[in-house]
N, C-alpha and C positions, 0 to 999 in steps of 0.2 A: 409885780406890777401888771396891771392890764389896762388897756386903752379903751376909751369910749369911741363910738363910731365917728363922732365929730372930730376927735383928736387924730384918728387915722386919716380921715379925709383931708385934714389940714396938712399932715405930713406928706401924703401922696401928691397933693397939689404942689407943694414945695418941690418935691423931686421931679415932677413933670415939668415944672418951670425951668429946671436946670438943664434938661436934656430932651430934645425933641423925639429922638428914637425911643427912649424910655417912655415918654409921654404917650406914644402910640400904643405901646404894650399895655400900659396902665388903663388906657381908654377901652381896650379890647377885652379886658378881663374884669372880674368882680373885684371888689375892694379887698385888699390884703387882710387876712384873718389872723396874722401873728398877734399875740397878746390880746386877743379879742375876748377871752374868757378866763376866769381863774382855773388853775390846775386842779385836777381831781386826784392826782397821785403825788406821793412824796418824791423828793429829789432823789433819794436812794432808789426807789422803784423805777423812776424814769431812766436812771443810768443803767440799771440792770436790764430793763427792756431794750435799751439802745444796744447793749452788748449782745443780747440774745438775737436781735434782728439783723445784725451784720451779715451781709452776703446771703440773706435768706428772703424768700417771698414773704409777703405779709401773712398769708395763711399759715405757712410753716412756722414762722416766728410766733404767731399767736398761739399755736398748738403747744409749742415747747414752753412758752412762758406760762401757759395755763397749767401744764404739768408741774413746773417749778413752783408756781403759786400753791398748788395743791399740797406739795411736799412741805411747804411752809405754813400750812394751816390757813391758806388763802390770804395771808398777809406777808408779802415779801419784805422782810426787814433784815438789818445786819445780824441781829441776834438769831433769827430763824435760819438764815443762810449758814451761820457759823456752826450750827448744830447738825447740818447735813454732812454726809460723807461724800467723797468724790464719786463713788460708784453710783449712788442714788442720783446724783446730778447728771452723770453720763447717761444713765438709763432714761432720764427725762428727755434726752435728745441733745444735750449740750456737748460740744466738742471738748477735748482736753484743754485747749487754749481758753475757751470761753469759761469753762469751769474754774480755771486758775484765775482768770480776770475777775469774775464775780466773787470768788472767795477773797481775793485781794481787796475788792471794794468793801466787803463786809469787815474784814480785819482792820482796815484803816479807820472804820467807824468805832468798832468795839474797843480798839486801843486808844481812841481819842485823837488820832492823828488828823482826821478830817471830820468836821461837823457838817455833814451834807445838808441838814435841814436849816443850817444857818448861812449857807452860801449866798442866798438871795440878799443877805444883809451887807455883803461885800460890794462896794461900788466899783472897784477896779477889776475889770474883766481879766486883766493880765494876771492878777493874783489868783483868781479862780482857775484860770487855765494852767498856771504853774502847779497848783496843788493837784489837779486831776491828771495832768500829763505825766506827773511823777509816779503814777500808779502803773503797774505792769499791765500791758494789754490795752491801755487807754491812750488813744492818739488824738491828734488835732481834730479830725473829722467828728469823732464822738463828742468831744468837748464843744465844738462849734454847734452841733445839733442840740446838745443839752442846753447850752446858753440861749439859743434862739427859741426853742420850743418849750422848754421848761422854765427857765429863768426870765424869759421874755426880754432879753437884751436886744436893743434895737440897732446896735452898731457892730454886729458880727459879720465878717466877710469871709465865708467859707470857700476859699480859692481851691481847696482840695476836692471839692464836690464836683463830680463830672457833670451833673445836671445843670449846675450854675454856669459852668464853663460853656456847655453846649447852648444854653439859653443866651448867654452873652454873644456867642458867635452868631446865633440867629437874629438877635435884636439888631446887631450892627452889620449884618450881611457879610460876614468875614468868610473867606474861602478856607483859610488855614485854621486848624484847631488852636484854641487859646490855651496856653499852658498856665499852670498855677502861678509861676513866677511873673508872668506877664500880667495876669489879672489883678494881682495885688495892688500895684500903683494905679491901675485904671479905676479902682473903686474909691480912691481918695476924694474925688469931687463930691461923692455922695455922703460923706460923713455928716452927721452922726446917725444916719439911717440906712447903713449898708445891709442890714438884715432884711429890710423891706425890699431893697433892690434885688437881693438874692431870691426872695420869694417870687418876684415877678420874672426873674430869670428862669425859675422852675416852670412857671406858666408858659414862657416862650419856648422852652425846650420840648 
């Protein structure tokens, strides 16, 4: 799914009308770009990129992903990953844990356990989350980012993201850090557009 500018403008106006503090942040920044254009990468590639980028700078992640893509013949697919050995993946710059995670992603596809390219056809986010969180090395944050940025789901609330929590703290002028457990219920008022609220929290952070 991707949204036209007019659709996003209507959603943002709705959110601004619900909360004055959020409205101020919305007014101070450009229009949210989530779901603004179709994806150029496959769902599998997006998940692999997300794993590669964990705890790395953008530059370092891009370099390592580029090396991995080269090993795969410039097309990162489950079949191509399955043909690589661990040594080659480690030499590309992947840690042992990331190598194991990416190999697990590929094996789930090759075995038929998960149809990555069909995930966007599943309406229930919880079903997608359960499938992906069942894989070794894939946690809630990775799944949340995948659903927001790749599947363009509009009601993801990534309470485990430090940037979102910092942004919320700034928006509402809170002295104490906001914990994930606290932030969960605070987002309820913004259903079904919590992904967009999270995007503006990043801007505020």
